[in-house]
C-alpha positions in Angstrom: 0.0 0.0 0.0 1.6 3.3 -1.1 1.6 6.2 1.4 1.7 9.8 0.5 5.0 11.5 1.4 4.6 14.3 3.9 6.5 17.6 4.0 8.7 18.2 7.1 6.1 20.7 8.6 3.2 18.4 7.9 5.1 15.4 9.4 5.8 17.4 12.5 2.1 18.4 12.7 1.1 14.8 12.5 3.5 13.9 15.2 2.1 16.6 17.5 -1.4 15.4 16.8 -0.5 11.8 17.6 1.4 12.8 20.7 -1.6 14.9 21.9 -4.1 12.2 21.3 -2.0 9.5 22.9 -1.6 11.7 26.0 -5.4 12.2 26.1 -5.9 8.5 25.9 -3.3 7.8 28.6 -4.8 10.3 31.0 -8.3 8.9 30.6 -7.4 5.3 31.3 -7.5 3.8 34.8 -4.2 3.5 36.6 -3.9 -0.3 36.3 -4.7 -0.3 32.6 -2.4 -2.6 30.5 -0.2 -0.9 27.9 -1.6 -0.5 24.4 0.1 -2.6 21.8 2.5 -0.9 19.4 0.5 -1.3 16.3 -2.4 0.9 15.1 -1.4 4.0 17.0 -2.2 6.4 14.1 -4.8 8.7 15.7 -7.0 10.3 13.0 -8.2 13.9 13.5 -11.9 14.4 14.0 -13.5 17.3 12.3 -17.2 16.7 12.4 -19.9 17.9 14.8 -19.2 17.9 18.5 -20.2 15.0 20.7 -23.0 17.1 22.2 -24.3 18.1 18.8 -24.4 14.5 17.6 -26.2 13.4 20.8 -28.8 16.1 20.2 -29.3 15.1 16.6 -29.6 11.5 17.6 -32.3 12.4 20.2 -34.2 14.6 17.8 -34.1 12.6 14.6 -33.5 8.9 15.2 -36.3 6.7 16.5 -36.0 6.2 20.3 -35.6 2.4 19.9 -32.1 3.0 18.5 -29.9 2.5 21.6 -26.2 2.4 22.1 -23.7 0.5 24.3 -22.2 2.1 27.4 -23.5 4.7 29.9 -21.8 7.4 27.7 -22.0 6.0 24.2 -18.8 6.1 22.1 -18.7 8.4 19.1 -16.6 6.4 16.7 -15.5 8.1 13.5 -12.7 5.8 12.1 -11.7 2.2 11.9 -8.4 0.5 10.9 -8.3 -3.3 10.9 -8.9 -4.4 14.5 -8.9 -0.8 15.9 -11.6 1.9 16.3 -11.1 5.6 17.1 -13.4 8.0 18.9 -13.9 11.7 18.4 -11.3 12.5 21.1 -8.5 10.4 19.6 -8.9 7.5 21.9 -8.1 4.1 20.4 -10.1 0.9 21.1 -9.4 -2.7 20.4 -12.6 -3.9 18.7 -13.3 -7.4 20.1 -16.8 -7.4 18.8 -16.4 -6.4 15.1 -19.6 -4.4 14.8 -21.6 -7.4 16.0 -19.6 -10.0 14.3 -19.7 -8.2 11.0 -16.2 -6.9 10.3 -14.6 -10.2 9.3 -11.2 -9.2 7.8 -10.6 -5.8 9.3 -12.0 -2.3 9.4 -11.3 -0.4 6.2 -9.1 -3.3 4.9 -7.0 -1.8 2.0 -7.8 -4.6 -0.4 -11.6 -4.3 0.3 -11.4 -0.5 0.0 -9.5 -0.8 -3.3 -12.0 -3.3 -4.8 -14.9 -1.1 -3.8 -13.3 2.1 -5.1 -12.5 0.4 -8.5 -16.1 -0.8 -8.9 -17.5 2.6 -7.9 -15.6 4.2 -10.8 -17.0 1.6 -13.2 -20.7 0.7 -12.4 -22.8 1.2 -9.3 -26.1 -0.3 -10.1 -28.3 -1.8 -12.9 -30.4 -4.3 -11.0 -30.8 -7.8 -12.4 -33.0 -6.7 -15.3 -29.6 -6.6 -17.1 -26.6 -8.8 -16.7 -23.4 -7.4 -15.2 -20.3 -9.5 -14.7 -19.7 -9.2 -11.0 -22.8 -11.0 -9.7 -21.9 -14.0 -11.8 -18.3 -14.0 -10.9 -19.1 -13.7 -7.3 -21.8 -16.4 -7.3 -19.2 -18.8 -8.8 -16.6 -17.9 -6.3 -18.9 -18.2 -3.3 -20.5 -21.4 -4.5 -17.0 -23.0 -4.7 -16.8 -22.7 -0.9 -19.7 -25.1 -0.4 -19.9 -28.9 -0.5 -22.3 -31.1 -2.4 -25.2 -29.6 -4.4 -25.1 -26.2 -2.6 -24.3 -24.3 -5.8 -27.2 -21.9 -6.4 -27.0 -18.4 -4.8 -29.7 -15.7 -4.3 -28.2 -12.5 -3.1 -30.0 -10.2 -0.6 -28.9 -7.4 1.7 -29.0 -8.7 5.3 -29.4 -11.7 7.5 -33.1 -11.1 8.1 -33.7 -10.9 4.4 -31.8 -14.2 3.9 -33.8 -16.0 6.6 -37.0 -14.5 5.3 -36.3 -16.0 1.9 -35.2 -19.4 3.3 -38.5 -19.6 5.1 -40.4 -18.9 1.9 -38.4 -21.4 -0.1 -38.8 -24.2 2.5 -42.6 -23.7 2.6 -42.9 -23.6 -1.2 -40.7 -26.6 -1.7 -42.2 -28.9 1.0 -45.8 -27.6 0.8 -45.9 -27.5 4.5 -46.2 -24.6 6.9 -44.6 -25.4 10.3 -41.0 -24.4 10.9 -38.9 -25.2 14.0 -36.2 -23.1 15.7 -34.6 -23.2 19.1 -35.6 -21.2 22.2 -32.8 -18.7 22.7 -32.2 -18.5 18.9 -31.9 -15.2 17.0 -32.6 -15.3 13.2 -33.6 -11.7 12.6 -36.0 -8.9 13.6 -38.2 -8.5 10.5 -41.9 -9.3 10.9 -41.3 -12.7 9.2 -38.2 -13.8 11.1 -39.3 -12.4 14.4 -41.3 -15.6 14.8 -38.1 -17.6 14.4 -36.3 -15.5 17.0 -37.0 -16.9 20.5 -35.8 -14.1 22.6 -38.6 -12.1 24.3 -36.5 -9.0 24.3 -36.6 -9.0 20.4 -40.3 -9.7 20.0 -43.2 -7.2 19.6 -46.7 -8.2 20.8 -48.3 -8.4 17.3 -50.7 -11.0 15.9 -49.4 -13.5 13.4 -45.7 -13.2 14.3 -45.5 -16.9 15.4 -47.9 -18.4 12.9 -46.5 -21.8 11.9 -43.4 -21.5 14.2 -42.5 -23.9 17.0 -39.6 -23.4 19.4 -37.8 -26.5 20.6 -35.9 -26.8 23.8 -32.5 -25.2 23.5 -29.8 -27.9 23.8 -27.5 -25.8 26.1 -25.0 -27.8 28.0 -24.3 -25.0 30.5 -27.6 -23.3 31.6 -29.8 -26.1 30.2 -31.1 -29.0 32.3 -28.6 -31.5 30.9 -25.0 -31.2 30.0 -21.5 -30.7 31.2 -17.9 -30.3 30.4 -17.5 -33.0 27.7 -20.9 -32.6 26.0 -19.7 -30.0 23.4 -16.9 -29.8 21.0 -14.7 -27.0 22.4 -10.9 -26.5 23.2 -11.9 -25.6 26.8 -13.9 -27.5 29.4 -16.5 -26.1 31.7 -16.3 -26.5 35.4 -19.6 -28.4 35.4 -18.9 -32.0 34.8 -21.3 -34.4 33.1 -22.0 -38.0 33.9 -21.8 -39.3 30.4 -20.2 -42.7 29.8 -17.2 -42.9 27.5 -18.1 -42.2 23.8 -21.6 -41.4 24.7 -23.3 -38.0 25.2 -26.4 -38.4 27.4 -27.2 -34.7 27.1 -27.4 -35.0 23.3 -29.7 -38.0 23.6 -32.0 -36.3 26.2 -32.3 -33.0 24.2 -32.9 -35.1 21.1 -35.7 -36.9 22.9 -37.3 -33.5 23.6 -37.1 -32.6 20.0 -38.8 -35.8 19.1 -41.6 -34.8 21.5 -42.2 -31.7 19.3 -42.6 -33.8 16.3 -44.8 -36.3 18.1 -47.2 -33.8 19.8 -47.0 -30.4 18.0 -46.6 -31.1 14.3 -48.9 -32.7 11.7 -47.5 -36.2 11.5 -44.7 -36.4 9.0 -45.1 -32.8 7.9 -42.6 -30.0 8.7 -41.3 -27.4 6.3 -37.9 -26.8 7.9 -35.8 -26.5 11.0 -33.5 -23.5 11.5 -30.3 -23.7 13.6 -27.3 -21.4 14.1 -24.2 -23.5 14.1 -23.2 -21.7 17.3 -25.8 -19.4 18.8 -24.7 -15.7 18.5 -27.1 -13.3 20.2 -28.1 -16.1 22.6 -24.6 -16.0 24.1 -22.3 -18.2 22.0 -24.2 -21.4 22.9 -22.7 -24.6 21.6 -24.8 -27.8 21.3 -24.0 -31.3 22.6 -22.0 -33.5 20.3 -24.0 -35.2 17.6 -27.3 -33.4 18.3 -27.5 -31.3 15.2 -26.7 -34.2 12.9 -29.5 -36.3 14.4 -31.9 -33.3 14.3 -31.2 -32.8 10.6 -32.0 -36.4 9.9 -35.2 -36.2 11.9 -36.3 -33.1 10.0 -35.7 -34.8 6.6 -37.5 -38.0 7.6 -40.5 -35.8 8.3 -40.4 -34.1 4.9 -38.6 -30.9 5.8 -35.4 -29.1 5.0 -32.6 -28.3 7.4 -31.4 -24.7 7.3 -28.1 -23.6 8.7 -27.9 -20.0 9.7 -24.3 -19.0 9.2 -24.8 -15.3 9.6 -22.4 -15.2 12.5 -20.5 -18.5 12.4 -19.6 -18.6 8.7 -16.6 -17.4 6.7 -13.9 -19.1 8.7 -14.7 -17.5 12.0 -14.8 -20.8 13.9 -11.3 -21.6 12.7 -11.6 -25.3 12.4 -13.9 -25.0 9.4 -15.0 -22.5 6.8 -18.7 -23.0 7.8 -20.0 -23.7 11.2 -22.2 -26.5 10.0 -19.2 -28.5 9.0 -18.4 -29.1 12.7 -21.7 -30.9 13.0 -20.8 -33.3 10.1 -23.8 -32.2 8.0 -24.6 -30.7 4.6 -27.7 -28.5 5.0 -30.4 -28.1 2.5 -30.2 -24.3 2.7 -27.5 -22.0 4.1 -28.2 -18.4 5.0 -25.4 -15.8 5.5 -24.8 -12.1 6.0 -22.6 -9.9 8.3 -19.0 -11.2 7.7 -19.8 -11.9 4.0 -19.2 -8.2 3.3 -16.9 -7.0 6.1 -19.4 -4.3 7.0 -20.9 -3.8 3.5 -24.6 -4.7 3.4 -24.7 -8.1 1.7 -26.6 -11.3 2.5 -27.1 -14.6 0.6 -29.1 -17.8 0.5 -27.3 -20.8 -0.9 -29.2 -24.0 -1.8 -29.4 -26.7 -4.5 -30.8 -26.2 -8.0 -33.7 -28.6 -7.2 -34.7 -26.6 -4.2 -34.1 -23.2 -5.8 -36.4 -23.9 -8.7 -39.5 -23.4 -6.5 -38.9 -19.6 -6.7 -39.8 -19.8 -10.4 -43.4 -20.3 -9.5 -43.7 -16.5 -9.4 -41.5 -13.4 -9.8 -39.2 -12.8 -6.9 -37.1 -9.7 -7.1 -34.5 -8.0 -4.9 -33.5 -4.5 -6.1 -30.1 -4.3 -4.5 -29.2 -8.0 -4.1 -26.0 -8.9 -5.8 -25.4 -5.3 -7.0 -22.0 -4.6 -8.6 -20.6 -2.8 -5.5 -21.6 -5.6 -3.1 -20.4 -8.3 -5.4 -17.0 -6.7 -5.8 -16.7 -6.4 -2.0 -17.8 -10.0 -1.5 -15.2 -11.4 -3.8 -12.5 -9.3 -2.2 -13.5 -10.6 1.3 -13.2 -14.2 0.1 -9.7 -13.4 -1.4 -8.5 -11.8 1.8 -9.7 -14.7 4.0 -7.6 -17.1 1.8 -4.6 -14.9 1.1 -4.1 -13.9 4.7 -4.9 -17.3 6.1 -7.5 -15.9 8.4 -9.2 -19.3 9.0 -5.9 -20.5 10.4 -5.5 -17.3 12.4 -9.0 -17.7 13.8 -8.1 -21.2 14.9 -4.7 -20.4 16.4 -5.4 -17.1 18.0 -8.9 -18.1 19.1 -7.8 -21.3 20.7 -5.0 -19.4 22.5 -7.6 -16.9 23.8 -10.0 -19.6 24.9 -7.3 -21.4 26.9 -6.2 -18.1 28.6 -9.8 -17.3 29.4 -10.1 -20.7 31.0 -7.3 -19.6 33.4 -9.3 -16.5 34.3 -12.4 -18.7 34.8 -10.5 -20.8 37.3 -9.2 -17.8 39.1 -12.4 -15.7 39.4 -15.7 -16.9 40.8 -17.6 -14.5 38.5 -16.7 -16.4 35.4 -19.1 -19.3 35.2 -18.3 -20.6 31.7 -15.9 -20.1 28.8 -17.0 -21.5 25.4 -16.7 -21.2 21.7 -14.5 -22.0 18.7 -12.0 -20.0 16.9 -12.8 -16.3 17.2 -16.4 -16.9 18.2 -16.2 -16.9 22.0 -18.5 -16.4 24.9 -17.7 -15.7 28.6 -20.7 -16.2 30.9 -20.6 -14.1 34.1 -22.4 -15.5 37.1 -23.4 -14.6 40.6 -22.8 -18.1 41.8 -20.9 -20.9 40.0 -22.8 -23.7 41.7 -26.3 -22.4 40.8 -25.1 -20.7 37.5 -27.3 -17.8 38.4 -26.6 -14.9 36.0 -24.6 -11.9 37.2 -26.9 -8.9 37.7 -26.9 -6.1 35.1 -25.2 -3.5 37.4 -22.3 -5.8 38.2 -21.9 -6.9 34.6 -22.0 -3.4 33.3 -19.3 -2.3 35.8 -16.9 -5.0 34.4 -17.9 -4.2 30.8 -17.5 -0.5 31.2 -14.1 -0.9 32.9 -12.9 -2.9 29.9 -14.1 -0.1 27.6 -12.3 2.5 29.7 -9.1 0.4 29.3 -9.5 0.5 25.6 -11.1 -2.9 24.9 -14.6 -3.3 23.4 -16.5 -6.5 24.1 -20.0 -7.4 23.0 -22.9 -8.4 25.3 -25.4 -11.2 24.8 -27.5 -14.0 26.3 -31.1 -13.6 27.4 -30.0 -12.1 30.6 -27.3 -10.0 28.9 -24.6 -11.6 31.1 -22.3 -13.0 28.4 -19.3 -11.3 27.1 -19.4 -11.8 23.3 -15.9 -11.9 21.9 -15.9 -12.0 18.1 -13.1 -9.6 16.8 -12.0 -9.0 13.2 -10.1 -12.2 12.2 -6.9 -10.2 11.7 -6.6 -9.9 15.5 -3.2 -11.0 16.8 -1.9 -12.8 20.0 -0.5 -9.4 21.2 -4.0 -7.9 20.8 -5.5 -10.9 22.7 -3.0 -10.4 25.5 -4.0 -6.8 25.8 -7.7 -7.7 25.9 -7.0 -10.4 28.5 -5.1 -8.0 30.7 -7.9 -5.5 30.5 -10.5 -8.1 31.4 -8.3 -9.5 34.2 -7.9 -6.0 35.7 -11.7 -5.5 35.5 -12.4 -8.8 37.1 -9.8 -8.2 39.9 -11.6 -4.9 40.8 -14.9 -6.6 40.8 -13.6 -9.4 43.0 -12.0 -7.0 45.5 -15.2 -5.0 45.7 -17.3 -8.1 46.3 -14.9 -9.3 49.0 -15.2 -5.9 50.8 -19.0 -6.1 50.7 -19.0 -9.6 52.1 
């Protein structure tokens, strides 16, 4: 990447700005904050509206449901790979990637270049005409899938992708009922809100849940069955299971519960589809017992339905071990939905299925104005290239496993960490009031830890029904040095919490 050569006076001005912003950041951080890593210290100047002005505009012109993280929301104006910068020049390590969306790095130079080149050539025609990029991209994306998953329909978001998958499944099977898990998140559109089984994301409207059934969530930690060996993870929970060797009782018991849904709640032998995230995202990085998803998929197909893998958060190499999360379950789904990391922050989504299944859309016209537009297609291809060229799947596996094992040490040290789980760079840390009962940590205590990490320059996500799970899903370019910085910040925050709790007791 070529950099513009600066004059001596401009160079000195840049140094002064950098020095000033670094001093601002240093003075604002708590005394025991770990040192920032050496990379990414270029502090960009902010020249837009003041914080107060932006807050006023937000209050006056955005709908009141648009909420922000933190007691005093951050005003972010620039990103660079794994780093974000606020209006005062403070730098933050982004360990949440814009809700698991920035897959290869904020403003990645190769993605920027691909977008800029396409912007100078062709923005938009819609698919009433052919343009090269959508076809090139469809071929490249389809090459990442096994079996007959070779037909692609492009949309603009995960909700749109899951909307379309529901439509396809109902058309293809001729059946209405669709199953998803309690604790699942599949979107917030009126159609997908029925699939989403988080009360915090559901409005009291008629018809939302028509034809939708929610099965028991097979959660080895907070569920009624499970333990340390029931899920496929580099770390083990402190809750031990009573499973015999080479057998997962939790998987069998949760599967029995799913069979009950088919036995009592469905027209016999008639189901349109079952949706499952390969690892639950919004629900708090929940992993299922070994073998459960494979058996569930078989049960759905025996009863006439399609199995749909939601890879919106777990796809595109994030789990490290595989390119797609469903591969860890040893299945090939009938339909795969994806968004978020597919575009590294650019609005893209897709549904991938077989030709046989896709043909049902020919029964009527189905049109998406912006799906697969030239800009999105150029970005999508560049993302696939960067994942391969920079070996980000390997990085997710190596760096993610390192972080999981280090988090395991923090879990064993602090009572407030009940569970550490995940794969690659899709990690969850569940904070609890009591390790024995697994009662969730109350919001004020969680927020105190979370805010302290932010003040130290590390941004974590938040998830789970009780919002007590730290969601750790950074851009996949994150390094071990970055992880050490994040771990030190989290460790400092946990130490403070522990010391305060001991004084109160």
